C-alpha positions as protocol buffer text, in pm:
chain_id: "A"
residue {
  index: 1
  type: UNK
  ca { x: -2345 y: 2517 z: 1494 }
}
residue {
  index: 2
  type: UNK
  ca { x: -2446 y: 2346 z: 1791 }
}
residue {
  index: 3
  type: UNK
  ca { x: -2172 y: 2231 z: 2011 }
}
residue {
  index: 4
  type: UNK
  ca { x: -2115 y: 1861 z: 2002 }
}
residue {
  index: 5
  type: UNK
  ca { x: -2065 y: 1660 z: 2324 }
}
residue {
  index: 6
  type: UNK
  ca { x: -1789 y: 1446 z: 2193 }
}
residue {
  index: 7
  type: UNK
  ca { x: -1454 y: 1426 z: 2325 }
}
residue {
  index: 8
  type: UNK
  ca { x: -1136 y: 1328 z: 2127 }
}
residue {
  index: 9
  type: UNK
  ca { x: -1063 y: 1064 z: 2374 }
}
residue {
  index: 10
  type: UNK
  ca { x: -1389 y: 873 z: 2287 }
}
residue {
  index: 11
  type: UNK
  ca { x: -1417 y: 961 z: 1903 }
}
residue {
  index: 12
  type: UNK
  ca { x: -1215 y: 1008 z: 1600 }
}
residue {
  index: 13
  type: UNK
  ca { x: -1265 y: 990 z: 1245 }
}
residue {
  index: 14
  type: UNK
  ca { x: -1114 y: 696 z: 1036 }
}
residue {
  index: 15
  type: UNK
  ca { x: -1087 y: 607 z: 680 }
}
residue {
  index: 16
  type: UNK
  ca { x: -889 y: 444 z: 416 }
}
residue {
  index: 17
  type: UNK
  ca { x: -747 y: 575 z: 93 }
}
residue {
  index: 18
  type: UNK
  ca { x: -709 y: 343 z: -217 }
}
residue {
  index: 19
  type: UNK
  ca { x: -661 y: 400 z: -583 }
}
residue {
  index: 20
  type: UNK
  ca { x: -942 y: 227 z: -780 }
}
residue {
  index: 21
  type: UNK
  ca { x: -855 y: 94 z: -1122 }
}
residue {
  index: 22
  type: UNK
  ca { x: -1104 y: 57 z: -1409 }
}
residue {
  index: 23
  type: UNK
  ca { x: -1159 y: -327 z: -1325 }
}
residue {
  index: 24
  type: UNK
  ca { x: -1013 y: -369 z: -967 }
}
residue {
  index: 25
  type: UNK
  ca { x: -859 y: -188 z: -664 }
}
residue {
  index: 26
  type: UNK
  ca { x: -526 y: -100 z: -787 }
}
residue {
  index: 27
  type: UNK
  ca { x: -322 y: 16 z: -468 }
}
residue {
  index: 28
  type: UNK
  ca { x: -439 y: 51 z: -111 }
}
residue {
  index: 29
  type: UNK
  ca { x: -243 y: 31 z: 226 }
}
residue {
  index: 30
  type: UNK
  ca { x: -190 y: -326 z: 204 }
}
residue {
  index: 31
  type: UNK
  ca { x: -55 y: -341 z: -151 }
}
residue {
  index: 32
  type: UNK
  ca { x: 167 y: -41 z: -46 }
}
residue {
  index: 33
  type: UNK
  ca { x: 301 y: -247 z: 246 }
}
residue {
  index: 34
  type: UNK
  ca { x: 363 y: -526 z: 35 }
}
residue {
  index: 35
  type: UNK
  ca { x: 567 y: -336 z: -219 }
}
residue {
  index: 36
  type: UNK
  ca { x: 770 y: -177 z: 56 }
}
residue {
  index: 37
  type: UNK
  ca { x: 845 y: -524 z: 200 }
}
residue {
  index: 38
  type: UNK
  ca { x: 948 y: -649 z: -173 }
}
residue {
  index: 39
  type: UNK
  ca { x: 1147 y: -343 z: -202 }
}
residue {
  index: 40
  type: UNK
  ca { x: 1339 y: -420 z: 141 }
}
residue {
  index: 41
  type: UNK
  ca { x: 1353 y: -797 z: 106 }
}
residue {
  index: 42
  type: UNK
  ca { x: 1407 y: -866 z: -266 }
}
residue {
  index: 43
  type: UNK
  ca { x: 1154 y: -1156 z: -240 }
}
residue {
  index: 44
  type: UNK
  ca { x: 777 y: -1190 z: -273 }
}
residue {
  index: 45
  type: UNK
  ca { x: 796 y: -1486 z: -45 }
}
residue {
  index: 46
  type: UNK
  ca { x: 972 y: -1289 z: 238 }
}
residue {
  index: 47
  type: UNK
  ca { x: 727 y: -996 z: 195 }
}
residue {
  index: 48
  type: UNK
  ca { x: 447 y: -1220 z: 230 }
}
residue {
  index: 49
  type: UNK
  ca { x: 589 y: -1373 z: 536 }
}
residue {
  index: 50
  type: UNK
  ca { x: 669 y: -1031 z: 686 }
}
residue {
  index: 51
  type: UNK
  ca { x: 298 y: -954 z: 650 }
}
residue {
  index: 52
  type: UNK
  ca { x: 154 y: -1301 z: 754 }
}
residue {
  index: 53
  type: UNK
  ca { x: 10 y: -1374 z: 427 }
}
residue {
  index: 54
  type: UNK
  ca { x: 41 y: -1673 z: 177 }
}
residue {
  index: 55
  type: UNK
  ca { x: 277 y: -1666 z: -91 }
}
residue {
  index: 56
  type: UNK
  ca { x: -16 y: -1718 z: -347 }
}
residue {
  index: 57
  type: UNK
  ca { x: -201 y: -1412 z: -197 }
}
residue {
  index: 58
  type: UNK
  ca { x: 113 y: -1193 z: -241 }
}
residue {
  index: 59
  type: UNK
  ca { x: 178 y: -1335 z: -579 }
}
residue {
  index: 60
  type: UNK
  ca { x: -185 y: -1276 z: -686 }
}
residue {
  index: 61
  type: UNK
  ca { x: -171 y: -892 z: -550 }
}
residue {
  index: 62
  type: UNK
  ca { x: 147 y: -836 z: -751 }
}
residue {
  index: 63
  type: UNK
  ca { x: 2 y: -984 z: -1078 }
}
residue {
  index: 64
  type: UNK
  ca { x: -313 y: -765 z: -1035 }
}
residue {
  index: 65
  type: UNK
  ca { x: -94 y: -458 z: -985 }
}
residue {
  index: 66
  type: UNK
  ca { x: 114 y: -545 z: -1276 }
}
residue {
  index: 67
  type: UNK
  ca { x: -160 y: -628 z: -1509 }
}
residue {
  index: 68
  type: UNK
  ca { x: -325 y: -280 z: -1462 }
}
residue {
  index: 69
  type: UNK
  ca { x: -37 y: -66 z: -1583 }
}
residue {
  index: 70
  type: UNK
  ca { x: 145 y: -33 z: -1886 }
}
residue {
  index: 71
  type: UNK
  ca { x: 491 y: -79 z: -1703 }
}
residue {
  index: 72
  type: UNK
  ca { x: 511 y: -332 z: -1437 }
}
residue {
  index: 73
  type: UNK
  ca { x: 570 y: -243 z: -1081 }
}
residue {
  index: 74
  type: UNK
  ca { x: 747 y: -556 z: -979 }
}
residue {
  index: 75
  type: UNK
  ca { x: 999 y: -756 z: -1187 }
}
residue {
  index: 76
  type: UNK
  ca { x: 1096 y: -1119 z: -1081 }
}
residue {
  index: 77
  type: UNK
  ca { x: 1381 y: -1336 z: -1204 }
}
residue {
  index: 78
  type: UNK
  ca { x: 1377 y: -1700 z: -1159 }
}
residue {
  index: 79
  type: UNK
  ca { x: 1644 y: -1956 z: -1053 }
}
residue {
  index: 80
  type: UNK
  ca { x: 1990 y: -1909 z: -1218 }
}
residue {
  index: 81
  type: UNK
  ca { x: 2330 y: -1955 z: -1054 }
}
residue {
  index: 82
  type: UNK
  ca { x: 2249 y: -1677 z: -803 }
}
residue {
  index: 83
  type: UNK
  ca { x: 1913 y: -1783 z: -736 }
}
residue {
  index: 84
  type: UNK
  ca { x: 1579 y: -1570 z: -824 }
}
residue {
  index: 85
  type: UNK
  ca { x: 1481 y: -1237 z: -701 }
}
residue {
  index: 86
  type: UNK
  ca { x: 1229 y: -970 z: -697 }
}
residue {
  index: 87
  type: UNK
  ca { x: 1278 y: -594 z: -748 }
}
residue {
  index: 88
  type: UNK
  ca { x: 1061 y: -292 z: -777 }
}
residue {
  index: 89
  type: UNK
  ca { x: 1101 y: -150 z: -1120 }
}
residue {
  index: 90
  type: UNK
  ca { x: 1154 y: 223 z: -1148 }
}
residue {
  index: 91
  type: UNK
  ca { x: 777 y: 263 z: -1195 }
}
residue {
  index: 92
  type: UNK
  ca { x: 717 y: 44 z: -876 }
}
residue {
  index: 93
  type: UNK
  ca { x: 962 y: 278 z: -676 }
}
residue {
  index: 94
  type: UNK
  ca { x: 781 y: 580 z: -803 }
}
residue {
  index: 95
  type: UNK
  ca { x: 431 y: 434 z: -708 }
}
residue {
  index: 96
  type: UNK
  ca { x: 564 y: 348 z: -369 }
}
residue {
  index: 97
  type: UNK
  ca { x: 689 y: 695 z: -317 }
}
residue {
  index: 98
  type: UNK
  ca { x: 404 y: 888 z: -459 }
}
residue {
  index: 99
  type: UNK
  ca { x: 129 y: 659 z: -276 }
}
residue {
  index: 100
  type: UNK
  ca { x: 314 y: 669 z: 53 }
}
residue {
  index: 101
  type: UNK
  ca { x: 320 y: 1048 z: 47 }
}
residue {
  index: 102
  type: UNK
  ca { x: -60 y: 1050 z: -32 }
}
residue {
  index: 103
  type: UNK
  ca { x: -122 y: 810 z: 256 }
}
residue {
  index: 104
  type: UNK
  ca { x: 74 y: 1038 z: 492 }
}
residue {
  index: 105
  type: UNK
  ca { x: -134 y: 1336 z: 380 }
}
residue {
  index: 106
  type: UNK
  ca { x: -456 y: 1147 z: 416 }
}
residue {
  index: 107
  type: UNK
  ca { x: -363 y: 1062 z: 771 }
}
residue {
  index: 108
  type: UNK
  ca { x: -293 y: 1438 z: 828 }
}
residue {
  index: 109
  type: UNK
  ca { x: -634 y: 1524 z: 688 }
}
residue {
  index: 110
  type: UNK
  ca { x: -818 y: 1270 z: 909 }
}
residue {
  index: 111
  type: UNK
  ca { x: -640 y: 1399 z: 1222 }
}
residue {
  index: 112
  type: UNK
  ca { x: -720 y: 1765 z: 1128 }
}
residue {
  index: 113
  type: UNK
  ca { x: -1077 y: 1689 z: 1053 }
}
residue {
  index: 114
  type: UNK
  ca { x: -1115 y: 1493 z: 1401 }
}
residue {
  index: 115
  type: UNK
  ca { x: -973 y: 1791 z: 1566 }
}
residue {
  index: 116
  type: UNK
  ca { x: -1208 y: 2038 z: 1370 }
}
residue {
  index: 117
  type: UNK
  ca { x: -1517 y: 1803 z: 1438 }
}
residue {
  index: 118
  type: UNK
  ca { x: -1441 y: 1766 z: 1821 }
}
residue {
  index: 119
  type: UNK
  ca { x: -1303 y: 2120 z: 1878 }
}
């Protein structure tokens, strides 16, 4: 194979990993981040704010994910004496854990392939 005249300082491989559902994107880095913020804050509104997105956009993403699975990933409770709240269901926590690990492996793969390509 001919030696490439590229240096690691000037080039790198890049890519994104997402899970495609039958009708729509199910999960990618943005939705993963949203789930993480929901888990941390207990609020879709606070999660959206932390990401600089509108509440409506966050709500639409949560609805999209929940609509594509048999067991919802996010559960919401409105009002009441203690106020509302949002939590990840056990399925949501599992998806967050499994896809986060896949993202780490994907980034390791990208790094390894960059090093292999650029020598």
